[in-house]
N, C-alpha and C positions, 0 to 999 in steps of 0.2 A: 223525519222531521217531527218536532213537537209544536202543536198549535195551542195557543191560549184562547179559550173561549170566555170572554168576560161575562160577569153576572150583570146583565143589563136587561131592560124591558124588551128590547128587540130580539134578544137571544132566548126568550122564554115563551112558552105557549102552554095552554091548558086543555088541548084536544089533539087528536090525530086527524090529519087530512093530507092526502096526496098533493093538494094544491098549496100547502104552506111553502113559501119560498125558503130554500136553504139559507142559513146564516153563516155557513162555513163549508168549504170544499176541501177534501183531503184525498191523498193517494193511499192505496193499500200499503200497509206498513207504517203509516203515520200514527202519531199519538195525539190525544187531545187532553188538555188540562182544563179543569173547570171547577167552580163551586156549585153546590146544590142546596136549594131551599128545601124545607120540609114539605110534605105533601100539601099543606095548607098555605103555601106561599110565604112562610115566615122565615126570616133570618134570626130575628130576635123573638123571644116568646110572646111578647105583648103587642106585636103589630105586624100587619101584612106589609111587605117591603114595597110593592108596586100597586098602582091602581089597576084594577082588573075589569075586563069586559065580561059581564055576567052571562052573555050568550056564548062566549068562547072559552072562558077561563075557569069554569067550575071544576075542572079536573085537576090532576096533579100538576105541579109546576115543573115543566120539562125543559131541558136545555136542548137546543137544536132548532130545526132539523139540520143534520150534517149530511152533505152529499159525498158519497164515496166514488171516486173516479173508477170507471170500469165495471161497477156493479150493474148487473143485468137481472131483470125479472126472471125468476127460476133458478138463479144461482144461490150461492151460500156465502153469507157474511159471517166472519168471526169477530168477536169482540172480547179481547183479553183485558181483564180488570187488573191494572198494574198497581194502583195505590188508592187507598181510601182512608180518610182521617175525619172522624166525627167532630162536630162543633161541641160546645160545652153544655148543651141542654137537650132534652127530649121530652116527649109526652106519650103516654099510653092511656087509652080510654077503656073503662070497664062499666058497662051499663049506663053510659052517658056521663060518668064521673071522670074528670081528668086527673091523672096521676103524673106528676112531674118528676123528672130525673136530672141529676147533676152528672155530666159525663166527664170523665178524665181519660183523655186519649193516651196520655203517657202511661198511666197505670193500667189502662185497658179495662176500666170498670165503669159501671153506671150505678148510682146510688140514689135512693129516694124512698120516703115513707118507711124507713127502717130496714129496707132491703138493699142488697148489693148483688149485681149480676155482672157477668163478663160481657165486655163489648165484643161484637163481631160484625162490624159495619158492612153494609152492602147496598147496592142500588136496587130498589124495588122495581123500577121500570127501566128496561133496556129493550128497545123495539122500534119497529117501523110501522107506517100507516097501512091499513088495508088498501088494496088496489081499487076498490069501489069508490066512486066520487062521494063527496059530502063530508060532513063533520062527524067524527066518531069519538065516543067517550074514551077516557084514559083508563077507566077502572077495570074492564075485563081483559084478561090476557088472551092473546090470539096466536095463531100459527106463526106469525111474524114477530112474536115477542110481545113486549109491552109490560103490563103490570103483573109480572110473573111472581114476585114476592117470594123468591126462594132464598132461604137463609144460607145455602151452600155457595152462593155466588159472591164470595168474599174475594179480596185481593189474591191474585195467583190463579184464579179460575178463568176459563175461556168458554164463552157461550157461542154456539153456532146456530144461525137462524136462516130459514128460507127467505130469500129476497123477494118482496112483492112487486117492486117497480124499479125501473132503471134509475140508478143513482142511490138507491137504498133509502135515503132520507131518514137516518138514524136519529132517535131522540133518547135522552137519558135523564133520570131524576128519581125522586122519591127516596130520600135518604133514610136509612134504617140503622139504628145502633145495635139492635139485637132483636131476634124473633124466634119463636118456636114454630115447628112444623104445624100447619093448620091455621096459625094466626087467629086464634079462636075468639078474641074480642073484636076482631076487625081491624086492629092496629098493632103494630110492633112498637118499639121505641122509635117514634117518628121524630127525626132530627135533621137539621141541616148538616151538610158535610163541608168542612173547612177546605178540603182538598180532595179532588178525585182525578184519576188519570186512567184512560183506556187506550188501547191500541187496536186499530181495525185492520182487517185483512180479507182477502177473497180466497175461497177454497175451490179449486177447479176439479178435484177428484172425488167429490162427495155430492150425493143427491139426498135432499131432505124434504120430507113433508111436515115434520114437526121438529121443534128445537131439541138439541142435545147440548151437553156441556162436558167439559173436562175439568174435574176438580182434583185436588191433591189425592193421588192414589186411587182414583175411581173415574168411571164414565157414568153419566146420568142422561136420562131421556125424559121428555116432558109430554104431557097430554092435557088438554083443556076442553071442558064442555060444561054445560049447565047440569048435565047428568054425571054423577061421580063415576059410575061404572063405565060410561063411554070415555071419560077422561082417562081412566085407568087403562082401558083398551088401547087408546092411542099411545100412551107411555110404554106399555108392554110391547106392542108391535114395533115401535121404534127401537126399543132395546133389543129385540130379537134381530132386527136389521143390523144393528151395531155388532152383535155377537157373531152373526154370520160373517161379517166383514173382518172383524178384528181377530176372531178365533178360528176362522176357516172351518166352521162346522155347518151341518145341514140345519134346516129350519126345525125339524122335529128334535134334533139333538140340542139345539139352542133352547127350545122351549123346556125340555126336560132339565137342562142345567139351570135355566132361569128359575124354575120352580124350587130349586134347591138353594141357590146362592144370591138371587137378586132380591133386594128389599124394595117394596113398593110403598111410598109414603104420600100422605096428603100434604101438598105444598101449602095450599090455602083453600079455605072453603067459604070465603066471605066476600068475594068480589062478583057475585052473580054467576059468573063462569068459574067453575071450580078447577083447581090445578092438582095434578098428580105428577110425582117424579119417581122414576125407577133408578136404583143405584146398583152398579156392579163394581165391587172392589177388585183391584188388580190382583190381590193375593188370594182371591176366593177360589180360583180354579187353577190346578196344576196339571199339566199334561205330561204323560210319561213318553 
């Protein structure tokens, strides 16, 4: 089944909390279609679309939460990104100065200030609230997802997340038109998305402490921490878990192989909590 989630004030929030009531309930295998505001709650460049509560909405404009039937704390949620289409404008900030982009979804390009780059739209935020009570900011990524800001999570990718609480309470948002690894200015091409669709599922035969993803031709693992070395350690350890399972090798063998073929990248270093992702390409290892 495909559910339409309308772009309305009741379907948007600017913080994470386990106490936010779900605005939609879906079954595993269902898809959700929705529009996405940019991180600053804009649909049009020159105005915020809705009236905001300064105590609750200072974070990204997120769609949801979405309750997933059968999701249980400690389980694994899959979120397949089916379709993403950028709106016609975006902005990037450099040292406080705003640079505007004109986006052409048909041509797959963004142009502005004499420069043209390729579009590669993705959702900066895909995640669930921490299990602890209270109001939590949207900016830092967590074990349960959130503001991961990974440019690889384009249409066709699937993100796997540890579930923090029964029902999952998934939220999505933060449209990006394109971004480099690191997101060094603190912003990508921040843009609304005309159209987005994801499909959710539950994975029974997988245990996760940190997120992983399946992208075209590769597996990825993630780690997050205020300390970059610690974030890298989480990403690498999770990749070694993946390699043991997918390649049927021992831990020492996985580590030796990873040192030869796994690429470790800085996802972003600008959200207080830094992100690292490790990438293992399918063709990187051939067994005789």
